[in-house]
C-alpha positions in Angstrom: 49.7 -61.6 23.8 47.7 -58.5 22.8 44.5 -59.9 24.1 46.0 -60.7 27.5 47.1 -57.1 27.8 43.7 -55.8 26.9 42.0 -58.3 29.3 44.2 -57.3 32.2 43.6 -53.6 31.5 39.9 -54.2 31.4 39.9 -56.1 34.7 41.7 -53.3 36.5 39.2 -50.7 35.3 35.8 -50.4 36.9 32.8 -48.4 35.9 33.8 -45.3 37.8 37.1 -45.2 35.9 35.4 -45.6 32.6 33.1 -42.6 33.3 36.0 -40.5 34.2 38.0 -41.4 31.1 38.5 -38.9 28.3 36.8 -41.1 25.7 33.4 -41.0 27.5 33.3 -37.3 28.4 31.4 -36.3 25.2 28.8 -39.0 25.9 28.5 -37.8 29.5 28.1 -34.2 28.3 25.4 -35.2 25.8 23.5 -37.1 28.5 23.7 -34.2 30.8 22.3 -31.8 28.2 19.5 -34.2 27.4 18.6 -34.7 31.1 18.6 -30.9 31.6 16.4 -30.4 28.6 14.0 -33.0 29.8 13.8 -31.4 33.2 13.1 -28.0 31.7 10.5 -29.5 29.5 8.7 -31.1 32.4 9.0 -28.0 34.5 7.9 -25.5 31.8 6.2 -27.0 28.7 7.0 -24.0 26.5 10.7 -23.9 27.4 11.5 -26.7 25.0 9.6 -25.1 22.1 11.2 -21.7 22.7 14.7 -23.3 22.6 13.8 -25.1 19.3 13.0 -21.9 17.3 15.4 -21.6 14.4 18.0 -18.8 14.7 17.7 -17.6 11.1 14.2 -17.2 9.8 13.8 -17.5 6.0 11.0 -15.5 4.5 9.7 -16.5 1.1 7.4 -14.2 -0.8 6.2 -14.5 -4.3 3.8 -11.7 -4.6 2.4 -8.5 -3.1 4.7 -8.2 0.0 2.4 -5.7 1.7 -0.7 -7.9 1.3 1.1 -11.1 2.2 3.1 -10.1 5.2 4.9 -12.6 7.4 2.1 -12.6 9.9 -0.7 -13.1 7.5 -2.0 -16.1 5.5 -0.8 -16.2 1.8 -3.6 -18.3 0.5 -6.1 -15.3 0.3 -3.8 -13.4 -2.0 -3.0 -16.6 -4.0 -6.7 -17.2 -4.4 -7.3 -13.6 -5.6 -4.5 -14.0 -8.2 -6.0 -17.2 -9.5 -9.5 -15.7 -9.7 -8.1 -12.7 -11.7 -6.2 -15.1 -14.0 -9.2 -17.3 -14.6 -11.4 -14.2 -15.0 -9.3 -13.0 -17.9 -10.4 -16.0 -19.9 -13.9 -14.6 -19.8 -13.2 -10.9 -19.8 -11.0 -10.8 -22.9 -13.6 -12.4 -25.3 -16.5 -10.5 -23.6 -14.7 -7.2 -24.3 -14.4 -8.0 -28.0 -17.9 -9.4 -28.3 -19.7 -6.6 -26.5 -17.4 -3.6 -26.6 -18.3 -0.8 -24.1 -16.5 1.5 -21.7 -17.4 -0.8 -18.7 -16.0 -3.9 -20.5 -12.9 -2.0 -21.6 -12.3 -0.7 -18.1 -12.7 -4.2 -16.7 -10.3 -5.5 -19.3 -7.8 -2.8 -18.5 -7.9 -3.3 -14.8 -7.6 -7.1 -15.1 -4.7 -7.0 -17.5 -2.8 -4.4 -15.6 -3.2 -6.0 -12.2 -2.3 -9.5 -13.7 0.8 -8.1 -15.3 1.7 -6.1 -12.1 1.5 -9.2 -10.0 3.6 -11.3 -12.5 6.3 -8.7 -12.8 6.3 -8.1 -9.0 6.8 -11.8 -8.5 9.9 -11.6 -10.7 11.2 -8.6 -8.8 10.8 -10.3 -5.5 12.3 -13.5 -6.7 15.3 -12.2 -8.7 16.1 -8.9 -7.0 16.6 -10.2 -3.5 18.4 -7.8 -1.0 20.9 -10.5 -0.1 22.0 -10.7 -3.7 21.8 -7.2 -5.2 21.7 -5.0 -2.0 18.9 -3.1 -0.3 18.5 -0.2 -2.8 17.8 -2.0 -6.1 14.8 -4.0 -5.0 13.1 -0.9 -3.6 13.8 1.1 -6.7 12.5 -1.7 -8.9 9.4 -2.1 -6.9 8.7 1.7 -6.9 9.3 1.8 -10.7 6.9 -1.1 -11.1 4.2 0.7 -9.2 4.8 3.9 -11.2 4.6 1.9 -14.5 1.5 0.0 -13.5 -0.3 3.2 -12.4 0.8 5.0 -15.6 -0.4 2.1 -17.8 -3.8 2.0 -16.1 -4.2 5.7 -16.4 -3.2 5.7 -20.0 -5.6 2.9 -20.8 -8.4 4.7 -18.9 -7.6 7.9 -20.9 -7.7 5.9 -24.2 -11.0 4.3 -23.2 -12.6 7.6 -22.2 -11.3 9.9 -25.0 -10.9 7.6 -28.0 -12.6 4.6 -29.5 -12.0 2.3 -26.5 -9.6 -0.6 -25.9 -11.3 -3.4 -27.7 -12.3 -1.3 -30.7 -8.7 0.1 -30.8 -7.3 -3.4 -30.9 -9.7 -4.4 -33.6 -8.7 -1.4 -35.7 -5.0 -2.2 -35.2 -5.6 -5.8 -36.4 -7.4 -4.6 -39.5 -4.4 -2.5 -40.8 -3.0 -4.1 -43.9 0.5 -3.5 -44.9 1.8 -2.8 -48.4 1.9 -6.0 -50.3 5.3 -6.5 -51.9 4.8 -7.3 -55.6 
C-alpha cells in the first residue's frame, strides 16, 4: 500500500516540480555557486585564486624575526644557524689548543650568537602574543638582546684585560677543592 502511494506521488511530479521542491534547493544553490565560480575563473584567471586565499594567515617563526620576515626566505637564516652550530665543533677545540685573543673572540662570538638564537627560538615559541599578550614577548625579546650584548661585552672585556677565555676556563678546571679526610 505504501509503495502504491509513493509511485502515484512520483508519477504526478515532473522534473520542474522536483527542482522547485524544498529538498533540492541546497543542491540548486550549490550548483549555482559552482557555475558562477567557473564563469569568473574563465573570465578572469586570477579571480579564483584571489577568492581562495585563506582568511586567517598563520605565521610561524622559529628564529630571528627581523631577519626572517614573512616576505623573505627562511632557509638562509636556517643555513647560517647550522653553519654556526657546526663551526662550534671546530672553534671550541681550536681555542683550547691554540689560545689567542682572536680564537677567544671567535669562540665568544660563536657561543653568544648560538645561545642567543636558541633562547630567541624559545621566546618566539613559548611567549606568543596570542597566549601571553603583546607586552611580555616584546619585553622578553628586549631583555634577551640586552643580556646577549652584555655577555658579549663582558667576554670581550675578559679577553682583552685578563688571561683570555680559553686560559680562564683552563685555570678554572685546574682548581682543586679541599679533600675531605
